[in-house]
C-alpha positions as a Python dict, from the first residue, in 0.01 Angstrom:
ca = {
    (1, 'M'): (0, 0, 0),
    (2, 'G'): (-54, -81, -363),
    (3, 'L'): (198, -76, -639),
    (4, 'P'): (206, 215, -884),
    (5, 'P'): (36, 142, -1217),
    (6, 'L'): (246, -10, -1491),
    (7, 'K'): (342, 200, -1792),
    (8, 'E'): (114, -17, -2011),
    (9, 'E'): (-182, 50, -1780),
    (10, 'I'): (-123, 424, -1795),
    (11, 'M'): (-95, 418, -2175),
    (12, 'A'): (-414, 208, -2206),
    (13, 'A'): (-601, 465, -1998),
    (14, 'Q'): (-490, 743, -2234),
    (15, 'V'): (-601, 572, -2556),
    (16, 'I'): (-872, 773, -2728),
    (17, 'D'): (-1097, 636, -2999),
    (18, 'Y'): (-938, 786, -3308),
    (19, 'V'): (-1169, 810, -3607),
    (20, 'K'): (-1024, 814, -3959),
    (21, 'N'): (-1250, 987, -4210),
    (22, 'Y'): (-1038, 1133, -4490),
    (23, 'K'): (-1171, 1376, -4752),
    (24, 'N'): (-996, 1526, -5054),
    (25, 'I'): (-997, 1903, -5016),
    (26, 'A'): (-881, 2231, -5165),
    (27, 'V'): (-808, 2524, -4935),
    (28, 'K'): (-768, 2886, -5052),
    (29, 'M'): (-546, 3095, -4826),
    (30, 'S'): (-565, 3469, -4762),
    (31, 'D'): (-234, 3524, -4948),
    (32, 'G'): (-388, 3372, -5263),
    (33, 'S'): (-213, 3036, -5242),
    (34, 'E'): (-408, 2712, -5266),
    (35, 'V'): (-342, 2389, -5079),
    (36, 'K'): (-480, 2060, -5211),
    (37, 'G'): (-468, 1725, -5039),
    (38, 'R'): (-647, 1504, -4791),
    (39, 'I'): (-771, 1592, -4445),
    (40, 'N'): (-907, 1373, -4168),
    (41, 'I'): (-1241, 1524, -4062),
    (42, 'M'): (-1250, 1267, -3780),
    (43, 'S'): (-1594, 1219, -3628),
    (44, 'F'): (-1733, 1535, -3789),
    (45, 'A'): (-1995, 1469, -4056),
    (46, 'R'): (-1875, 1745, -4291),
    (47, 'L'): (-1569, 1959, -4355),
    (48, 'S'): (-1769, 2268, -4255),
    (49, 'D'): (-1843, 2110, -3914),
    (50, 'L'): (-1472, 2056, -3856),
    (51, 'M'): (-1387, 2413, -3959),
    (52, 'K'): (-1659, 2567, -3739),
    (53, 'H'): (-1668, 2344, -3434),
    (54, 'S'): (-1319, 2203, -3388),
    (55, 'T'): (-1125, 2382, -3115),
    (56, 'D'): (-798, 2320, -3302),
    (57, 'K'): (-644, 2636, -3446),
    (58, 'F'): (-473, 2439, -3724),
    (59, 'I'): (-575, 2173, -3975),
    (60, 'T'): (-337, 1915, -4120),
    (61, 'V'): (-348, 1861, -4495),
    (62, 'L'): (-167, 1563, -4647),
    (63, 'S'): (-62, 1647, -5002),
    (64, 'E'): (125, 1455, -5268),
    (65, 'E'): (401, 1607, -5478),
    (66, 'A'): (433, 1547, -5854),
    (67, 'D'): (717, 1300, -5789),
    (68, 'G'): (493, 1097, -5556),
    (69, 'A'): (648, 1221, -5231),
    (70, 'Q'): (402, 1301, -4954),
    (71, 'K'): (406, 1635, -4777),
    (72, 'V'): (229, 1749, -4461),
    (73, 'V'): (97, 2106, -4462),
    (74, 'I'): (-16, 2260, -4134),
    (75, 'V'): (-274, 2532, -4208),
    (76, 'N'): (-381, 2805, -3965),
    (77, 'K'): (-762, 2824, -3986),
    (78, 'D'): (-749, 3202, -3929),
    (79, 'Y'): (-600, 3244, -4279),
    (80, 'V'): (-841, 3020, -4471),
    (81, 'V'): (-1060, 3211, -4719),
    (82, 'W'): (-1251, 2900, -4828),
    (83, 'A'): (-1221, 2523, -4816),
    (84, 'Q'): (-1411, 2269, -5023),
    (85, 'T'): (-1419, 1893, -5054),
    (86, 'E'): (-1334, 1739, -5388),
    (87, 'D'): (-1498, 1399, -5337),
}
């Protein structure tokens, strides 16, 4: 009988290659509001690829307030009218 795997071994098996590819974006919502900030499009080549092909229902936008504080905005893709990169 072998020993059960160590916690470190289990965690190492669950590590996924996480790609950081941030783009500055503006998102227009169906209620007329606009969200501006940065989004990680991960391994997708373009923002449109992320919006069309990602199975996630939400996107995470990192925005910065006027006082320099950072804010995280979780956006439901069903309510996005348009999104564009500002790079």
